[in-house]
C-alpha positions as CSV (number, residue, x, y, z in Angstrom):
1,M,-2.2,7.1,0.7
2,G,0.3,9.5,2.1
3,A,-2.0,12.5,1.6
4,R,-2.2,15.2,4.3
5,G,-5.1,14.5,6.6
6,A,-5.4,10.8,5.5
7,F,-6.3,8.3,8.2
8,P,-3.6,5.7,9.2
9,T,-4.2,2.1,8.5
10,V,-3.4,1.1,12.1
11,V,-4.1,3.2,15.3
12,I,-2.5,2.6,18.7
13,E,-4.4,3.9,21.7
14,V,-2.6,3.9,25.1
15,A,-4.7,4.6,28.2
16,N,-3.8,5.2,31.8
17,K,-6.4,7.5,33.4
18,Q,-9.1,6.5,30.9
19,T,-11.2,3.4,31.7
20,L,-11.0,0.5,29.3
21,C,-14.6,1.4,28.2
22,Q,-13.5,4.9,27.4
23,V,-10.6,3.8,25.2
24,Q,-12.7,1.2,23.5
25,T,-15.1,4.1,22.6
26,S,-12.1,5.7,20.8
27,K,-11.7,2.4,18.8
28,I,-15.3,2.6,17.7
29,W,-14.8,6.2,16.6
30,W,-11.8,5.2,14.4
31,F,-13.8,2.4,12.8
32,D,-17.0,4.4,12.3
33,N,-15.3,7.5,10.9
34,S,-12.9,5.8,8.5
35,S,-15.0,3.3,6.7
36,P,-13.6,1.3,3.7
37,G,-13.7,3.5,0.6
38,H,-13.6,6.7,2.6
39,E,-11.7,9.4,0.7
40,R,-9.2,9.8,3.6
41,G,-8.6,6.1,3.9
42,S,-9.6,3.4,6.3
43,V,-8.4,2.4,9.8
44,D,-8.6,-1.4,9.8
45,T,-6.7,-2.2,12.9
46,V,-6.7,-0.7,16.4
47,L,-4.4,-1.7,19.2
48,I,-5.3,-0.7,22.7
49,A,-2.8,-0.8,25.6
50,K,-4.5,-0.1,28.9
51,V,-2.2,0.5,31.9
52,F,-4.1,-0.3,35.1
53,N,-3.1,1.5,38.3
54,D,-3.5,-1.6,40.4
55,D,-1.1,-3.2,42.8
56,V,0.2,-5.8,40.4
57,G,1.2,-3.6,37.5
58,T,-1.3,-5.0,35.0
59,I,-1.2,-4.0,31.4
60,M,-3.8,-5.3,29.0
61,V,-3.4,-5.1,25.2
62,E,-6.4,-5.6,22.9
63,L,-6.0,-6.0,19.1
64,W,-9.1,-5.2,17.1
65,F,-9.6,-5.8,13.4
66,R,-12.4,-4.1,11.4
67,G,-15.3,-6.6,10.8
68,K,-14.0,-9.2,13.4
69,R,-16.0,-9.9,16.5
70,G,-14.1,-9.2,19.7
71,P,-10.4,-8.5,20.2
72,R,-7.4,-10.7,20.5
73,M,-6.0,-10.0,24.0
74,A,-2.7,-10.2,25.9
75,T,-2.0,-9.3,29.5
76,I,1.1,-8.9,31.8
77,R,1.4,-8.4,35.6
78,L,3.9,-8.8,38.3
79,K,4.2,-12.3,39.8
80,D,5.0,-10.9,43.3
81,G,1.8,-9.1,44.1
82,G,2.8,-5.5,43.4
83,R,6.1,-5.3,45.1
84,S,8.1,-2.9,43.0
85,P,11.0,-4.8,41.4
86,A,14.5,-3.5,42.0
87,R,15.7,-1.1,39.3
88,G,18.3,-3.4,37.8
89,A,15.9,-6.4,37.8
90,R,12.8,-4.8,36.2
91,G,13.5,-6.0,32.7
92,N,13.8,-9.6,34.0
93,P,11.1,-11.7,32.4
94,D,11.1,-14.0,35.5
95,L,9.4,-11.2,37.5
96,W,6.3,-11.1,35.2
97,T,3.6,-13.4,34.1
98,W,1.9,-12.8,30.7
99,S,-0.6,-14.5,28.4
100,G,-2.0,-14.2,24.9
101,V,1.1,-13.5,23.0
102,P,2.1,-13.1,20.3
103,L,-0.5,-10.7,18.9
104,R,0.1,-10.5,15.2
105,I,-0.8,-7.7,12.8
106,P,-0.3,-8.8,9.2
107,F,2.3,-6.8,7.3
108,E,-0.2,-6.1,4.5
109,D,-2.7,-4.5,6.9
110,I,-0.1,-1.9,7.9
111,L,1.7,-1.0,4.7
112,L,-1.0,-2.1,2.2
113,R,1.3,-4.2,0.1
114,P,2.6,-7.7,0.1
115,K,5.8,-8.6,2.1
116,Q,9.1,-8.6,0.3
117,G,12.3,-10.2,1.2
118,L,12.9,-10.4,4.9
119,E,9.8,-8.3,5.8
120,R,7.6,-9.9,8.5
121,D,4.3,-9.4,10.2
122,F,4.3,-7.1,13.3
123,E,4.1,-9.0,16.5
124,V,3.5,-8.0,20.1
125,T,5.6,-10.5,22.0
126,G,6.1,-11.4,25.7
127,G,9.4,-9.4,25.6
128,M,7.6,-6.3,24.4
129,L,5.1,-6.6,27.2
130,V,8.0,-6.9,29.7
131,E,9.5,-3.7,28.2
132,M,6.1,-1.8,28.5
133,A,5.6,-3.0,32.1
134,T,9.1,-2.1,33.1
135,L,8.7,1.4,31.7
136,A,5.4,1.8,33.5
137,W,6.9,0.8,36.9
138,G,9.9,3.2,36.2
139,W,7.5,6.1,35.6
140,R,5.6,5.3,38.7
141,E,8.8,5.6,40.8
142,Y,10.1,8.6,38.9
143,T,6.9,10.6,39.4
144,G,6.4,9.5,43.0
145,R,3.0,8.2,42.1
146,G,2.2,4.9,43.7
147,A,0.5,1.9,42.1
148,T,-3.0,3.2,43.1
149,S,-2.5,6.8,41.8
150,A,-5.3,8.1,39.7
151,T,-2.8,10.1,37.5
152,G,-0.1,7.5,37.0
153,T,2.2,6.8,34.1
154,A,0.6,8.4,31.1
155,S,0.2,11.7,32.9
156,A,3.9,11.6,33.8
157,L,4.8,11.0,30.2
158,R,2.8,14.0,29.2
159,T,4.0,16.5,31.8
160,R,7.4,15.5,33.1
161,G,9.0,13.6,30.2
162,R,8.8,16.2,27.5
163,K,10.4,19.5,26.8
164,R,9.6,22.2,24.3
165,K,11.9,22.9,21.3
166,G,10.3,25.5,19.1
167,S,6.8,24.3,18.4
168,K,7.5,20.5,18.8
169,S,7.2,18.4,21.9
170,V,10.2,16.1,22.3
171,Y,10.4,13.1,24.6
172,R,13.2,13.4,27.1
173,H,14.2,10.4,29.3
174,P,14.5,11.7,32.9
175,N,18.0,10.1,33.3
176,R,19.4,11.2,30.0
177,G,18.6,14.9,29.9
């Protein structure tokens, strides 16, 4: 559609402080307020990433499609019961255990046209889960918030990882200025 104020075809909701139930309510809102044929378009896919503030670094990803019952799900957690991995080793897939991947979103559902040439479906892979979990552990350490903190990673992303430039918020990695 491309029109100002149009709904996206895919929504990604990331939750840290919110409960899984609360973020699933957001999913319901997107589906209910952008039904097929709506003048502003239709959200047909919602991907939820829930970062749990538990001792094993759990992240659960749910992929919901309009009209389908229940989500497709993937999870990742530390193998070694919550001991923070050493900085240089965090991205090591051997530290993590995951299941339910790949989660696949059809190309046509995102761009509303058939694939051409080398274009492929979007996939959430085990490697992507390792990257998400590695970033979550990094933010926990950077902000000084432990695994059981109520504020955790998403709050740190909002408050410490951004700087203002004019009227736009710009992400700033803490180690890169």
